C-alpha positions in Angstrom: -18.3 24.3 21.8 -18.9 20.8 20.3 -22.1 18.9 20.6 -22.1 15.3 21.6 -25.3 13.4 21.3 -25.9 10.9 24.1 -28.6 8.2 24.3 -28.7 5.4 26.8 -31.2 3.2 24.9 -29.9 1.3 21.8 -33.1 1.7 19.8 -33.2 5.5 20.4 -29.5 5.7 19.4 -30.1 3.8 16.2 -32.9 6.2 15.2 -30.8 9.2 16.1 -27.9 7.8 14.2 -30.0 7.3 11.0 -31.2 10.9 11.2 -27.6 12.2 11.7 -25.6 10.0 9.3 -27.5 11.0 6.2 -26.2 14.6 6.7 -22.6 13.4 7.0 -22.3 10.9 4.2 -24.0 11.0 0.8 -26.0 8.4 -1.2 -23.5 6.2 -3.0 -20.6 7.0 -0.7 -18.2 4.2 0.0 -17.9 4.4 3.8 -15.3 2.6 5.8 -16.5 1.6 9.3 -13.3 1.6 11.4 -13.7 -0.8 14.3 -12.1 -3.5 16.3 -13.5 -7.0 15.7 -12.0 -8.6 18.8 -9.2 -10.8 20.1 -9.6 -14.5 20.2 -10.6 -15.0 23.8 -12.1 -11.5 24.4 -15.8 -11.0 23.7 -16.0 -7.4 25.0 -15.8 -5.9 21.5 -18.8 -4.6 19.7 -21.1 -7.5 18.8 -21.7 -8.4 15.1 -25.4 -8.1 15.8 -25.0 -4.4 16.8 -22.6 -3.7 13.9 -25.1 -5.3 11.5 -27.7 -2.7 12.6 -25.3 0.1 11.8 -24.5 -1.4 8.5 -28.2 -1.9 7.6 -29.0 1.7 8.3 -26.3 2.9 6.0 -27.4 0.5 3.3 -31.0 1.7 3.6 -29.6 5.2 3.0 -28.0 3.9 -0.3 -24.5 4.1 1.1 -21.9 1.4 0.6 -20.3 0.6 3.9 -17.5 -1.9 4.6 -15.9 -2.9 7.9 -12.2 -2.2 8.3 -9.3 -2.9 10.6 -5.6 -3.3 10.2 -3.4 -6.3 11.4 -1.4 -6.1 14.6 2.3 -6.5 15.3 2.2 -8.9 18.3 1.6 -12.7 18.3 -2.1 -13.1 17.5 -4.5 -14.5 14.9 -4.8 -10.9 14.0 -1.2 -10.3 12.9 -1.9 -11.0 9.3 -4.9 -9.9 7.1 -5.7 -13.6 6.4 -5.5 -14.6 10.1 -7.6 -11.6 11.1 -10.3 -12.3 8.5 -10.5 -15.9 9.6 -10.8 -14.9 13.3 -13.4 -12.2 12.5 -15.5 -14.8 10.7 -15.3 -17.1 13.7 -16.7 -14.2 15.8 -19.5 -13.5 13.3 -18.1 -10.8 11.1 -18.7 -12.1 7.6 -20.2 -10.4 4.6 -23.1 -12.9 4.7 -23.9 -12.1 8.4 -23.1 -8.4 8.5 -24.3 -7.4 5.0 -21.2 -5.7 3.8 -17.5 -6.5 2.9 -15.0 -7.1 5.7 -11.6 -5.6 4.8 -8.3 -6.1 6.7 -5.3 -4.5 5.0 -1.8 -3.4 5.8 -1.4 -1.4 2.5 -0.8 2.2 3.3 0.3 5.7 2.2 3.2 7.4 4.0 2.4 10.6 6.0 5.4 12.4 7.4 4.8 14.0 10.8 7.2 15.4 13.4 8.3 12.2 15.0 7.6 9.5 12.5 6.6 8.7 9.0 3.2 7.2 9.7 1.7 4.6 7.4 -2.1 5.3 7.1 -4.1 2.4 5.7 -5.1 2.9 2.1 -8.7 1.6 2.3 -9.5 4.4 4.8 -7.8 7.0 2.7 -9.5 5.8 -0.4 -13.0 5.7 1.0 -15.5 8.6 0.6 -15.7 8.8 4.4 -14.9 7.0 7.6 -17.2 6.2 10.4 -15.0 5.7 13.5 -17.0 3.1 15.6 -15.4 2.7 18.9 -15.9 0.5 21.9 -14.7 2.5 24.9 -12.5 0.7 27.5 -9.3 1.0 29.5 -5.9 0.6 28.0 -2.5 -0.3 29.5 -0.6 2.3 27.5 -3.0 5.2 27.1 -5.1 4.7 30.2 -8.3 4.8 28.1 -9.1 3.6 24.6 -11.6 5.8 22.7 -11.8 7.3 19.2 -8.3 8.8 19.2 -6.9 5.4 20.2 -9.0 3.7 17.5 -7.3 5.8 14.8 -3.9 6.5 16.4 -3.2 2.8 16.3 -6.0 1.1 14.3 -5.8 3.3 11.2 -2.1 2.5 10.8 -0.1 -0.4 9.6 1.4 -3.0 11.9 4.9 -1.6 11.3 3.7 1.9 12.5 2.0 0.4 15.5 5.3 -1.2 16.4 7.2 2.0 15.9 4.9 3.9 18.2 5.3 1.4 21.0 9.1 1.2 20.6 9.3 4.9 20.3 7.7 5.3 23.7 10.1 2.8 25.4 12.4 4.3 28.1 16.1 5.2 28.0 18.1 6.1 31.0 20.1 9.3 30.8 21.6 10.4 34.1 20.7 11.7 37.6 18.8 8.7 39.2 18.4 9.1 42.9 16.9 5.5 43.3 13.5 6.9 44.5 11.8 3.8 42.9 8.9 5.8 41.3 9.6 4.3 37.9 9.5 0.8 39.3 6.2 1.5 41.2 4.6 2.9 38.1 5.6 0.2 35.5 2.4 -1.8 34.5 4.5 -4.8 33.4 6.9 -4.8 36.4 9.8 -4.4 34.0 12.0 -2.0 36.0 15.0 -3.4 37.9 17.0 -1.1 40.2 20.7 -1.7 41.0 22.9 0.5 43.2 23.1 3.3 40.7 20.1 3.4 38.2 17.1 1.7 36.7 17.3 -1.0 34.0 14.3 -2.0 31.9 14.8 -5.8 31.4 12.8 -7.7 33.9 9.8 -8.7 31.8 8.7 -6.7 28.7 8.0 -3.1 27.9 4.8 -1.9 26.3 6.3 1.5 25.5 3.7 3.4 27.6 6.4 6.0 28.7 4.9 6.1 32.2 8.3 5.7 33.9 9.5 8.8 32.0 6.5 10.7 33.1 6.8 9.9 36.8 10.6 10.3 37.2 11.1 13.4 39.3 14.7 13.8 38.2 14.0 13.5 34.5 16.6 10.8 34.4 14.5 8.7 32.0 13.3 9.8 28.6 11.4 7.9 25.8 13.5 6.6 22.9 11.6 8.8 20.4 8.8 10.6 22.1 6.1 9.9 24.7 3.7 7.2 23.7 0.8 9.7 24.1 2.4 12.1 21.6 3.1 9.4 19.1 -0.5 8.0 19.4 -2.1 11.4 18.9 0.2 12.2 16.0 -0.9 9.0 14.4 -4.5 9.9 14.8 -3.8 13.3 13.2 -2.0 11.6 10.3 -5.0 9.5 9.6 -7.7 12.2 10.1 -5.9 14.7 7.8 -6.2 12.2 5.0 -9.8 11.2 5.4 -12.3 12.9 3.1 -15.0 12.9 5.7 -15.3 11.4 9.2 -17.8 10.9 12.0 -17.5 9.3 15.4 -19.6 6.9 17.5 -18.4 5.8 21.0 -20.2 2.8 22.6 -19.6 3.2 26.4 -20.8 -0.2 27.5 -19.0 -3.4 28.7 -16.3 -1.1 30.0 -13.3 -3.3 30.9 -10.1 -2.4 32.6 -8.0 -3.3 29.5 -8.3 -3.2 25.8 -10.2 -5.4 23.3 -6.7 -6.3 21.9 -5.9 -8.4 25.0 -7.1 -11.9 25.4 -7.8 -11.1 29.1 -9.3 -7.6 29.2 -9.8 -7.7 33.0 -13.0 -7.1 34.9 -15.9 -4.9 33.8 -15.1 -1.8 35.9 -18.1 0.5 35.3 -21.9 0.1 34.7 -23.0 0.5 31.1 -23.6 4.1 30.1 -24.8 4.2 26.5 -24.0 5.7 23.1 -22.4 8.9 22.0 -22.1 10.6 18.6 -20.2 13.6 17.4 -18.3 15.1 14.5 -15.5 16.0 17.0 -13.1 13.2 17.9 -11.8 15.0 21.0 -15.2 16.1 22.3 -16.6 12.6 22.1 -13.6 11.1 24.0 -13.7 13.8 26.6 -17.5 13.3 27.1 -16.9 9.5 27.4 -14.3 10.0 30.1 -16.4 12.5 31.9 -19.4 10.2 32.0 -17.4 7.2 33.1 -15.8 9.2 35.9 -19.3 10.5 37.0 -20.8 7.1 36.9 -17.9 5.5 38.9 -17.4 8.4 41.2 -13.6 8.7 40.6 -11.0 9.2 37.9 -11.5 5.6 37.0 -8.8 4.7 34.5 -6.1 6.8 36.3 -6.8 4.8 39.4 -6.9 1.4 37.7 -4.2 1.8 35.1 -2.0 4.5 36.7 -2.2 6.5 33.4 -4.2 9.7 33.0 -6.3 9.2 29.9 -6.2 13.0 29.3 -2.5 12.8 28.5 -3.0 11.8 24.9 -5.9 14.2 24.5 -3.7 17.1 25.7 -1.0 15.9 23.3 -3.5 16.0 20.5 -4.3 19.6 21.4 -0.6 20.6 21.1 -0.3 18.8 17.8 -3.2 20.4 16.1 -6.4 18.4 16.5 -9.2 21.0 17.1 -10.0 20.7 20.8 -13.3 21.5 22.4 -12.5 21.2 26.1 -16.0 22.4 26.7 -18.6 20.1 25.2 -22.4 19.9 25.5 -23.9 16.5 25.9 -27.5 16.6 24.5 
């Protein structure tokens, strides 16, 4: 059974974090803080003021932190290291303001797994440890974006991110009965039905694999594997190559969609607080449990039509140590 430390108050959390982190990383350790620094018109991401407090605690403990994220594949200021660094600076993430270097890199090592050769970013692999600092929110493809999502996409190169999304895209096989469930489920309204079968060409496909999940006839399959499988496999590829890791989930400003979208949608749940754990699955499970308890429903399944437990269950199958039972203290 994994312990997840929960605190509602920021000051209490920071004190608890200081007590805990010195038992995870050592003096002199070069520690990557893996986080998302925000899309251009989306301010739901972790604030630079909060991140600076985390950084200062680590500096006071004689650690050497640096902020890290990787570029994205879609059209954005963040799709090159140079563009991302510039945007991050506009949002307040600079060495002068935060107190540590800001690193954005697409350099990687190759990690072969079952479905893909995943490119895990070199600065994370080369660090003495990784603090996975995650803002919890909804997500169009995984239902929920927590620590697994932070690594399963964010610890990888833009090319691997693209391969994961494309690998989850649908292909028609045979046996369609025109029930329309795929069309109803598609979050981008991309499914077109003719007299015989579905076509995936109306708008754009995010590769969420939801149409393949809901097809009762199994007439649709993902091109490579389900998005949730590829996402979890990517997180494993990263974690297996980190020297040390620790996880913090900030469960505040909980929006329907991800920090990677310019329009993240509405805030859908009251602020909850801060969670810490050395178990990536336990902290994501606890985050989901607390959101569902606070909202009184399976929130992200209802809003995004995608069960956030899918990628956690896939992680279990693929070998991340799962603690389905967790104690929040």
